[in-house]
C-alpha positions as CSV (number, residue, x, y, z in Angstrom):
1,M,2.6,9.0,23.7
2,Q,4.4,6.8,21.1
3,G,8.2,6.7,21.1
4,Q,11.0,4.5,20.2
5,P,12.0,1.9,22.8
6,D,15.3,2.5,24.5
7,L,17.3,-0.5,23.5
8,S,20.3,0.5,25.6
9,A,18.7,-0.7,28.8
10,T,16.5,-3.6,29.7
11,P,13.1,-2.4,31.1
12,P,12.0,-3.8,34.5
13,G,10.3,-7.1,34.0
14,A,11.5,-7.5,30.4
15,P,13.6,-10.5,29.4
16,R,17.4,-10.0,29.4
17,R,19.1,-9.6,26.1
18,D,22.5,-11.1,26.8
19,L,25.3,-10.6,24.4
20,A,25.5,-13.4,21.9
21,P,27.6,-14.2,18.8
22,A,26.4,-12.6,15.6
23,R,23.9,-14.9,13.9
24,R,23.5,-15.4,10.2
25,V,21.0,-13.3,8.4
26,S,17.8,-15.4,7.9
27,P,16.3,-15.8,4.4
28,L,13.3,-13.9,5.5
29,R,15.5,-10.9,6.5
30,W,17.3,-11.1,3.1
31,L,13.8,-11.0,1.5
32,G,13.0,-7.9,3.5
33,I,16.3,-6.2,2.6
34,A,15.8,-7.0,-1.1
35,S,12.1,-6.2,-1.3
36,G,12.5,-2.4,-0.9
37,P,14.9,-1.7,-3.8
38,A,13.4,-4.4,-6.0
39,A,9.9,-2.9,-5.7
40,A,11.3,0.5,-6.3
41,L,13.1,-0.5,-9.4
42,A,10.1,-2.3,-10.7
43,I,7.8,0.6,-10.2
44,A,10.3,3.1,-11.6
45,L,11.3,1.2,-14.7
46,I,8.3,-0.9,-15.8
47,P,5.9,1.1,-18.0
48,S,2.6,1.9,-16.4
49,G,0.1,4.6,-15.9
50,L,2.4,6.2,-13.3
51,H,4.7,7.3,-16.1
52,A,1.9,9.0,-18.0
53,V,0.2,11.4,-15.5
54,P,-0.4,14.6,-17.4
55,G,1.9,17.4,-16.4
56,H,4.2,15.2,-14.2
57,G,6.1,12.9,-16.5
58,H,7.8,10.1,-14.7
59,R,7.7,11.8,-11.3
60,P,4.6,9.9,-10.0
61,A,6.4,6.6,-10.7
62,Y,9.5,7.8,-8.9
63,A,7.5,9.0,-5.9
64,A,5.7,5.7,-5.7
65,A,9.0,3.8,-6.0
66,V,10.6,5.6,-3.0
67,S,7.3,5.3,-1.0
68,A,7.1,1.6,-1.7
69,W,10.8,1.1,-0.7
70,M,10.1,2.9,2.6
71,A,6.9,1.1,3.4
72,L,8.5,-2.3,2.8
73,W,11.6,-1.6,4.9
74,W,9.3,-0.3,7.7
75,L,7.2,-3.4,7.4
76,F,10.1,-5.8,7.5
77,E,12.1,-3.6,10.0
78,V,15.2,-3.9,7.8
79,L,16.7,-0.8,9.5
80,P,15.7,1.3,12.5
81,I,12.7,3.1,11.2
82,A,14.3,6.5,11.6
83,Y,17.1,5.5,9.2
84,T,14.6,4.4,6.6
85,A,12.8,7.7,7.0
86,C,15.9,9.4,5.6
87,L,15.6,7.9,2.2
88,P,13.7,10.9,0.7
89,L,16.7,13.1,1.6
90,V,18.7,11.2,-1.0
91,L,16.3,9.6,-3.5
92,F,13.9,12.5,-4.0
93,P,16.5,15.0,-5.3
94,L,18.3,12.3,-7.3
95,L,15.1,11.3,-9.0
96,G,13.8,14.8,-9.4
97,V,10.5,14.1,-7.7
98,F,9.7,17.7,-6.9
99,G,10.7,18.9,-10.4
100,R,12.8,21.8,-9.2
101,G,16.3,20.7,-10.1
102,L,18.8,19.0,-7.9
103,A,19.3,21.9,-5.5
104,G,15.6,22.8,-5.4
105,D,14.5,19.2,-4.8
106,A,17.1,18.8,-2.0
107,A,15.8,21.9,-0.2
108,R,12.2,20.7,-0.6
109,A,13.2,17.3,0.8
110,V,14.9,18.8,3.8
111,A,12.1,21.3,4.6
112,P,9.7,18.7,6.2
113,F,12.4,17.7,8.7
114,L,12.2,21.3,10.0
115,D,8.4,21.4,10.2
116,A,6.8,23.1,13.2
117,Y,5.3,19.8,14.3
118,I,8.8,18.4,14.7
119,L,9.5,21.2,17.2
120,L,6.2,20.7,18.9
121,F,7.0,17.0,19.5
122,L,10.5,17.9,20.6
123,G,9.2,20.2,23.3
124,G,6.7,17.6,24.4
125,M,9.5,15.0,24.7
126,A,11.5,17.4,26.8
127,I,8.5,17.9,29.2
128,G,8.1,14.1,29.4
129,A,11.8,13.6,30.0
130,A,11.7,16.2,32.9
131,M,8.7,14.4,34.4
132,E,10.6,11.1,34.2
133,Q,13.8,12.6,35.7
134,W,11.9,13.8,38.8
135,N,9.4,10.9,38.9
136,L,6.5,13.3,38.8
137,H,4.6,11.0,36.5
138,R,5.0,8.2,39.1
139,R,3.5,10.4,41.9
140,V,0.6,11.4,39.7
141,A,-0.1,7.7,38.8
142,L,0.0,6.6,42.4
143,H,-2.4,9.3,43.5
144,I,-4.9,8.4,40.7
145,M,-4.8,4.8,41.7
146,R,-5.3,5.5,45.3
147,A,-8.2,7.8,44.5
148,V,-10.0,5.3,42.3
149,G,-9.9,2.6,45.0
150,A,-8.0,-0.5,46.1
151,D,-10.3,-3.4,45.9
152,P,-9.3,-5.7,42.9
153,K,-11.9,-4.4,40.5
154,R,-11.2,-0.7,41.2
155,L,-7.5,-1.4,41.4
156,L,-7.5,-2.6,37.8
157,L,-9.5,0.4,36.7
158,G,-7.1,2.7,38.6
159,M,-4.2,1.1,36.9
160,L,-5.8,1.7,33.5
161,V,-6.8,5.3,34.3
162,A,-3.4,6.2,35.7
163,T,-1.5,4.7,32.8
164,A,-3.7,6.3,30.2
165,T,-3.4,9.7,31.9
166,I,0.4,9.5,32.0
167,S,0.5,8.4,28.4
168,L,-1.3,11.5,27.3
169,W,1.9,13.4,27.9
170,I,4.9,11.0,27.7
171,S,5.8,8.2,25.4
172,N,3.9,4.9,25.7
173,T,7.1,3.0,26.1
174,A,8.3,5.2,29.0
175,T,4.8,4.9,30.5
176,A,4.8,1.1,30.4
177,V,8.3,0.9,31.8
178,M,7.3,3.2,34.7
179,M,4.0,1.4,35.5
180,L,5.3,-2.1,35.2
181,P,7.2,-2.2,38.5
182,I,4.2,-0.5,40.3
183,G,2.0,-3.3,39.0
184,L,4.5,-6.0,40.0
185,A,4.7,-4.5,43.5
186,L,0.9,-4.5,43.9
187,L,0.7,-8.1,42.6
188,A,3.5,-9.2,45.1
189,Q,1.5,-7.7,48.0
190,L,-1.8,-9.3,46.9
191,E,-0.2,-12.7,46.4
192,S,1.4,-12.5,49.9
193,A,-2.0,-11.7,51.4
194,A,-3.5,-14.6,49.5
195,G,-1.0,-17.0,51.2
196,G,1.6,-17.0,48.4
197,R,-0.9,-18.2,45.8
198,R,0.1,-16.9,42.3
199,L,-2.5,-14.7,40.9
200,S,-2.0,-15.6,37.3
201,H,-5.3,-14.3,36.0
202,F,-5.3,-11.0,37.9
203,G,-1.6,-10.6,37.1
204,T,-2.4,-11.0,33.4
205,A,-5.1,-8.4,33.6
206,I,-2.8,-5.9,35.4
207,M,0.0,-6.4,33.0
208,L,-2.1,-6.2,29.8
209,G,-3.8,-3.2,31.3
210,V,-0.4,-1.4,31.5
211,A,0.3,-2.2,27.9
212,Y,-3.1,-1.4,26.5
213,A,-3.7,1.8,28.4
214,S,-0.2,3.0,27.5
215,N,-1.2,2.6,23.8
216,V,-4.7,4.1,24.1
217,G,-3.8,7.0,26.3
218,G,-1.5,8.5,23.7
219,I,-4.4,9.0,21.3
220,G,-5.8,11.8,23.4
221,T,-3.4,14.7,22.8
222,K,-1.4,16.1,19.9
223,I,1.9,15.2,21.6
224,G,0.6,11.9,22.9
225,T,2.2,9.9,20.1
226,G,4.1,10.5,16.9
227,V,1.1,9.1,15.0
228,N,-0.9,12.2,16.1
229,S,1.8,14.6,15.0
230,I,2.0,12.8,11.6
231,F,-1.7,13.2,11.1
232,C,-1.8,16.8,12.1
233,G,1.2,17.6,10.0
234,F,-0.3,15.8,7.0
235,L,-3.5,17.7,7.3
236,A,-1.7,21.1,7.6
237,D,0.8,20.6,4.8
238,K,-1.3,18.6,2.3
239,L,-4.9,19.5,3.0
240,H,-4.2,23.0,4.4
241,H,-6.3,22.2,7.4
242,D,-4.9,23.3,10.8
243,I,-6.1,21.6,14.0
244,S,-5.5,23.5,17.3
245,F,-4.3,21.7,20.4
246,L,-7.7,22.1,22.1
247,R,-9.6,21.0,19.1
248,Y,-7.5,17.9,18.8
249,M,-8.2,17.1,22.4
250,A,-11.9,17.6,21.8
251,L,-11.6,15.2,18.9
252,A,-9.6,12.4,20.4
253,L,-9.8,12.6,24.2
254,P,-13.4,11.4,24.4
255,F,-12.4,8.3,22.5
256,V,-9.9,7.5,25.3
257,V,-12.5,8.1,27.9
258,L,-14.9,5.7,26.1
259,F,-12.4,3.0,25.4
260,V,-10.8,2.7,28.8
261,P,-14.0,1.2,30.3
262,L,-14.0,-1.3,27.5
263,L,-10.5,-2.3,28.4
264,W,-11.6,-2.6,32.0
265,L,-14.5,-4.9,31.2
266,A,-12.4,-7.1,28.9
267,L,-9.5,-7.4,31.4
268,W,-11.7,-7.9,34.4
269,R,-13.3,-11.0,32.8
270,V,-9.7,-12.4,32.8
271,G,-8.7,-11.1,36.3
272,K,-11.8,-12.1,38.3
273,R,-11.1,-15.8,37.7
274,D,-8.7,-15.7,40.7
275,G,-11.6,-15.0,43.0
276,L,-9.6,-12.2,44.6
277,S,-11.0,-10.4,47.6
278,A,-10.0,-6.9,48.9
279,G,-6.4,-7.2,50.0
280,H,-3.7,-4.8,51.0
281,A,-3.3,-2.8,47.8
282,R,-3.9,0.5,49.6
283,D,-1.0,-0.3,51.9
284,V,1.2,-0.8,48.9
285,L,0.1,2.5,47.4
286,D,0.6,4.4,50.7
287,R,4.0,2.9,51.2
288,E,5.1,3.8,47.6
289,L,3.9,7.4,48.1
290,A,5.6,7.6,51.5
291,A,8.8,6.4,50.0
292,M,8.7,9.2,47.5
293,G,8.4,11.8,50.3
294,P,7.1,15.3,49.8
295,M,7.4,16.9,46.3
296,S,10.9,18.0,45.6
297,R,11.8,21.4,44.2
298,G,12.5,19.8,40.9
299,E,9.0,18.2,40.8
300,K,7.4,21.5,41.6
301,K,9.3,23.3,38.8
302,V,8.4,20.6,36.2
303,A,4.7,20.7,37.4
304,A,4.6,24.5,37.1
305,V,6.1,24.5,33.6
306,F,3.9,21.7,32.5
307,A,0.8,23.4,33.8
308,L,1.7,26.7,32.1
309,A,2.5,25.0,28.8
310,S,-0.8,23.0,28.9
311,A,-2.8,26.2,29.6
312,L,-1.1,28.0,26.7
313,W,-1.8,25.1,24.4
314,I,-5.4,24.8,25.4
315,L,-6.0,28.6,25.1
316,G,-4.1,28.7,21.9
317,D,-6.8,30.0,19.6
318,P,-7.7,33.2,21.4
319,L,-4.1,33.9,22.3
320,R,-2.9,33.4,18.8
321,A,-5.7,35.7,17.5
322,A,-4.6,38.4,19.9
323,I,-0.8,38.3,19.0
324,A,-1.2,37.6,15.3
325,P,-1.8,41.3,14.3
326,Q,1.2,42.5,16.3
327,L,3.4,39.8,14.7
328,Q,2.2,40.6,11.2
329,A,2.9,44.3,11.8
330,A,6.4,43.5,13.0
331,L,7.0,41.3,9.9
332,R,5.7,44.0,7.6
333,G,8.1,46.5,9.3
334,L,11.0,44.1,8.8
335,D,10.0,43.5,5.2
336,A,9.9,47.2,4.6
337,A,13.4,47.7,6.1
338,L,14.9,44.8,4.2
339,G,12.9,45.2,1.0
340,S,12.6,41.4,0.7
341,G,8.9,41.3,-0.2
342,S,8.5,38.1,2.0
343,A,6.4,39.3,4.9
344,A,3.2,37.4,3.9
345,V,3.6,34.9,6.7
346,K,0.5,33.3,8.3
347,V,0.8,32.5,12.0
348,Q,-0.6,29.0,12.0
349,G,-1.6,27.1,15.1
350,K,1.3,24.7,14.7
351,H,3.8,27.6,14.9
352,Y,2.2,28.9,18.1
353,E,2.2,25.5,19.7
354,A,5.7,24.7,18.7
355,T,6.9,28.0,20.1
356,V,5.2,27.2,23.5
357,A,6.8,23.7,23.4
358,I,10.3,25.0,22.8
359,L,10.0,27.8,25.4
360,A,8.8,25.2,27.9
361,A,11.9,23.0,27.1
362,F,14.3,26.0,27.4
363,S,12.5,27.0,30.7
364,L,13.1,23.5,32.1
365,L,16.8,23.7,31.1
366,A,17.1,27.2,32.6
367,L,15.5,26.1,35.9
368,R,17.8,23.1,36.0
369,A,14.7,20.9,36.0
370,L,15.9,19.0,32.9
371,S,19.4,17.6,32.8
372,L,21.6,17.0,29.7
373,A,21.6,13.3,30.6
374,S,17.8,13.2,30.4
375,L,18.0,15.1,27.1
376,R,20.4,12.5,25.7
377,R,18.0,9.7,26.6
378,M,15.1,11.2,24.7
379,P,14.1,9.2,21.5
380,W,15.6,11.6,19.0
381,G,15.1,9.1,16.2
382,T,11.3,9.8,16.5
383,L,11.9,13.3,15.2
384,V,13.7,12.0,12.2
385,L,10.9,9.5,11.7
386,L,8.4,12.4,11.7
387,G,10.4,14.4,9.3
388,G,10.7,11.4,6.9
389,S,7.0,10.9,7.1
390,F,6.3,14.5,6.2
391,A,8.9,14.3,3.4
392,M,7.3,11.2,1.9
393,A,3.8,12.9,2.0
394,A,5.3,16.0,0.3
395,G,6.9,13.9,-2.4
396,I,3.7,12.0,-3.1
397,E,1.8,15.3,-3.5
398,A,4.3,17.3,-5.5
399,G,5.3,14.3,-7.7
400,G,1.7,13.9,-8.8
401,L,1.2,10.5,-7.2
402,S,-1.6,11.7,-5.0
403,A,-3.6,12.8,-8.0
404,W,-3.1,9.4,-9.6
405,M,-4.1,7.5,-6.4
406,A,-7.2,9.7,-6.0
407,A,-8.3,8.7,-9.5
408,K,-7.8,5.0,-8.8
409,L,-9.5,5.2,-5.4
410,A,-12.5,7.0,-6.8
411,V,-14.7,3.9,-6.4
412,V,-13.8,3.7,-2.7
413,A,-14.4,7.4,-2.3
414,E,-17.8,7.0,-3.8
415,A,-18.8,4.4,-1.2
416,P,-21.0,5.6,1.7
417,L,-18.9,7.5,4.2
418,L,-19.7,5.0,7.0
419,A,-18.3,2.2,4.9
420,Q,-15.2,4.2,4.2
421,I,-14.6,4.9,7.8
422,G,-15.2,1.2,8.8
423,L,-12.8,0.0,6.0
424,A,-10.1,2.4,7.1
425,S,-10.5,1.3,10.7
426,V,-10.3,-2.4,10.0
427,A,-7.4,-2.2,7.5
428,T,-5.3,0.0,9.8
429,V,-5.8,-2.1,12.9
430,A,-4.9,-5.2,10.9
431,L,-1.8,-3.6,9.4
432,S,-0.7,-2.2,12.8
433,A,-0.4,-5.8,14.0
434,L,2.4,-6.4,11.5
435,A,4.1,-3.0,11.3
436,S,4.8,-0.1,13.7
437,N,2.0,2.3,14.2
438,T,4.0,5.1,12.6
439,A,4.7,3.1,9.5
440,T,1.0,2.1,9.4
441,V,-0.3,5.6,9.6
442,N,2.2,6.8,6.9
443,V,0.8,4.2,4.5
444,A,-2.8,4.8,5.4
445,L,-2.8,8.6,5.2
446,N,-1.3,8.5,1.7
447,V,-3.6,5.8,0.1
448,L,-7.0,6.4,1.8
449,P,-9.6,8.8,0.4
450,Q,-8.7,12.3,1.5
451,D,-11.7,12.8,3.8
452,L,-10.9,14.2,7.2
453,G,-13.0,11.7,9.0
454,V,-11.6,8.7,7.2
455,L,-8.0,9.9,7.8
456,F,-8.8,10.5,11.5
457,A,-10.3,7.0,11.9
458,A,-7.1,5.5,10.5
459,T,-5.0,7.6,12.9
460,I,-6.8,6.4,15.9
461,A,-6.8,2.8,14.6
462,A,-3.0,2.8,14.2
463,S,-2.7,2.9,18.0
464,C,-5.2,0.1,18.6
465,D,-3.5,-3.2,18.1
466,F,-3.8,-5.4,21.2
467,M,-3.1,-9.0,19.9
468,L,0.6,-9.5,19.5
469,P,3.7,-8.7,21.6
470,A,5.4,-7.3,18.6
471,G,2.5,-4.9,17.9
472,T,3.9,-2.1,20.1
473,P,6.8,-1.7,22.6
474,P,4.5,-1.8,25.7
475,N,3.0,-5.1,24.5
476,A,6.5,-6.5,24.3
477,I,7.5,-5.1,27.7
478,V,4.6,-6.6,29.7
479,F,4.9,-9.9,27.8
480,G,8.3,-10.3,29.5
481,S,6.8,-10.0,33.0
482,G,6.0,-13.7,33.3
483,Y,2.3,-13.1,33.8
484,V,1.1,-12.9,30.2
485,R,0.6,-16.0,28.1
486,L,0.4,-15.6,24.3
487,P,-2.9,-17.4,23.8
488,V,-4.6,-15.2,26.4
489,M,-3.1,-12.0,24.8
490,I,-4.2,-13.1,21.4
491,K,-7.8,-14.0,22.5
492,T,-8.2,-10.8,24.6
493,G,-6.5,-8.7,22.0
494,F,-8.7,-10.0,19.2
495,V,-11.9,-9.0,21.2
496,L,-10.5,-5.6,21.8
497,D,-9.3,-5.1,18.2
498,V,-12.9,-5.8,17.1
499,A,-14.3,-3.5,19.7
500,A,-11.9,-0.8,18.7
501,T,-12.8,-1.0,15.0
502,L,-16.5,-0.8,15.9
503,L,-16.1,2.0,18.3
504,I,-13.8,4.0,16.0
505,T,-16.3,3.7,13.1
506,V,-19.3,4.8,15.2
507,Y,-17.3,7.4,17.1
508,V,-15.9,9.1,14.0
509,Y,-19.0,8.9,11.9
510,G,-21.3,10.0,14.7
511,Y,-19.1,12.6,16.5
512,A,-15.6,13.4,15.3
513,R,-16.3,14.1,11.6
514,H,-18.7,16.8,12.6
515,L,-16.0,18.5,14.7
516,I,-12.9,18.0,12.7
517,G,-13.9,20.2,9.8
518,G,-15.2,23.0,12.1
């Protein structure tokens, strides 16, 4: 699950960030700061086809100007990405992008920040925070690793499976921070059994496995990463296509299941060079589990709420169909009493799922299984980022920019679908190496042909950068462990980037595109 890294504390194994005197802003940073408003002014003021879209006037140019400003500041990381996501709140109303007057445009710019997917992700974060508070995720990970096996080859696979499983439900950053000390403890025990010899190759495999599985695991569920929520919200609001929790899992989870073995094969080629034999890893796992003791009451409460919420999400379609008539009748009764004429409300899947998520969060608070301190530590900026992403997409559509882009991309849209999916996968993986995955998917969803399969391929690809420490927070966290050398990460990551683009292309074309529109 993708989230913003907690910069208030140094994760275990990460390099210390001691306080230092303020440094001068580099020329590159000044370039990044200036690039956003400069590009926006150029697009807004220089005459072009964007100023002559029939029925929209200058609004497509203004929507493009704001979107370019946001994309460049996200790319250069001028501000925290959540701050940049707030630009539509100010600029869209001032520029009249929605064409409803200042007050109407302001209301339309705020509305995406209150989208049901924001509440769904909020509830998912609350469940993840409760799991972290009681170390339930750690217990689950240790049991999975113990069940898979403790010889070196199986131990690496167990680390990947456990990490990916946890990352389905909590942020990839939190997953990496939690799994890193487990991996370091296992390596310390194996090195002791090997006579103190440093297991540099197997250590690299374990550490990279933590990072890579944290990223890939989040692909599998709607709440696994903010990228998934952005995709589902984009489809619901712009393309009027709602994807249920279960359907999304059916779309994305098989990709995780297929890609984890590829991670294992690539990383075992690195790890086996140490010639490691079966050691005492099982003793370490048993000792870690014994130290945790039996499940506490808090763990049991969180596990019960999580299990119930998951069941309600998975069974969402039949349950929503059962309650929708009663809810519509209640709304009609309220409408008749108030005489407002506004009861035509469709109960969409995102509304049902968001309700379940928020009820789960309140249940955890009521059961005292989620503390206020844990709530404060949640990555609240991610919610602002999601809202800004939805607002940008809304402005692009309402301002007429989407129609202009569709006309310009007609040549790409006329290419064979397999080529479109492959191009989207390659371009998104490449861009995600330079920008955050959320920034990458925001750009991709708004410029690619509006085919569901193509957009889904870009969404998966945004979580599949493996080459650089700056690609994702988990990559940076494990890079500070001392086991990962940059040349090895680049070489291994490049192979996995290529494997990811190929698998995404085949997977989406051969499987996902047939299911996503069902």
